[in-house]
N, C-alpha and C positions, 0 to 999 in steps of 0.2 A: 672779407675774403674767407671762405671756409677753411677750417683747420684740416691739414692733411694728416689724418690719424693713421699710425701704423697698423697694418691689417691685424696684427696680433692683439691689438688693444681695442679694436672696434666693438667687440662684444661688451666690453666694460663701459665704453662710451655709450652704447645703446641703453645700458642700465641707467646711466646718468640721465638719459632722456626720460625714462620713467619717473625718476626723482623730480625732474622739472615738471612733469605732468602732475605729480602730487602736489606740488606747490601751486600749480594752476587750479586744481581741484579745490584746495583749501580756500584759495582767493575767491573762487566762484561761489562755494559754499558760504563764505562770510558775506559776500556781496548780496547773496539771496537771503541773508539773515536765517540760515539753517541753524538749528539747535546745535551748539558747540559739541554736545555729547554724541550726537550722530557723526559728526566729522571726526572727533577723536577715536571713535570705534574703528573707522576706516584706516585712520592713521596708525593705530596700534597693530592692526592686521598688516599693513604695508611695512611697518617697521620689522616686525618678527619674520615675515615672509621674504622680504626683498632687501631691506636696508642692512640688517645685521650681516647676512651672508656677503653682501657687497663690501661692507667695511672690513670684515674678516679677510676676504680675498685681497683687497688693497693693502692692508696692514702686513699680511703675511708675505705676499709675493710681489707686489708692485712697488710699494714704498721702499723696501730694502735695496732696491737698485741704486737709489741715492744713499748717501751716508745718514745714519739716524740723527746726526747732529746738524744735517743741512737745514737751513732756515725754512725751506718750503715743506720739508717733511715735518718739522716741528709744528708749523702752522696747520697743516693738514690733520695731524694727530690731535692737536688741541681742538681743532673744529669737530673732529669726530667725537671727542669726549663731551664737548658742549652739546652737539646734537643728540648724543645718547641720552644725557641728562634731561633734555627737552622732551624727547620722545617717551621716556619712561615715567616722566611726571604724570601723576594721576589727574593732574588739574586739566579740565576741559573748558578753559576760559578763552575768550576772544584774544586776550593778551598772549597766552601760551601758543595758540594756533597761529597767530600772526607771526610770533617769533619762529616758530618751526618753518613756516612758509617762507620767510625772508631769509633766514640763516641757511636753510637747506639749498635754496636757489643760489645764494652768494657763494656757498661752499662748492657746489657743483661747477659753477662758472669758473672758480679759481682752479679747480682741478683740471677742467677741460682747456682753459685758455693758458694756464701758466705751468702747473705741476707736470701734467702729461707730456707737454711739449719738452720740458726739461728732461723727463725721464726718457722719452724717445731719442733725444740727442746723446745720452749717456749710455743707454742700454745696448748690450751686444744682441745680435740676432738670436743667439742661444738663449739669452734671458727672455727675450720676448716670445720666442717660440714655447719656452716652458710655461709662461703665463697662459698662453693660448691652450696648451695641453692640460693644464690643471683646471682652467675655467670652462666648464662645460656650459655652454648657453642654452638655456631653456626658453621656450616660447613664453612671452610674458602673459600669465593668466591674471586677469583682474578680478576683483571681488565686486561683483555687481549686485550684491544683496541689497544694498541701499545706495544707488547712484545719486547721491544728494547734489552733485555738481551740474546735473543736467537741467 
């Protein structure tokens, strides 16, 4: 059954969809035996352009709705730190790319299926509207310089 996402959080959920697509692109690239450096170049672009601003938005405006000592927030922040380390690593190895692909997908599923549901239950309408007003959704512009996943 699809998750009923609060209208004010839908734009952030759409960004999660692009993160899941990144995981899919990595998987496809690895399956096609694309040189890891090519995949890493795209990942680096995605990280700076999309993931960093997304993490910042969540950490500054979405996560504080729950207490900072809440177990789900601790888990999400810990996963953000881990993902940041994986993304900034200069290593373009199969192992590193596989870790990014798996951990990013797992993290997004956790946020969508568990964390955001909890936040929706606790948040006031005012808090949710504030997130929507702060988060200006932009049309996702992909980097198609080297579409290795096709």
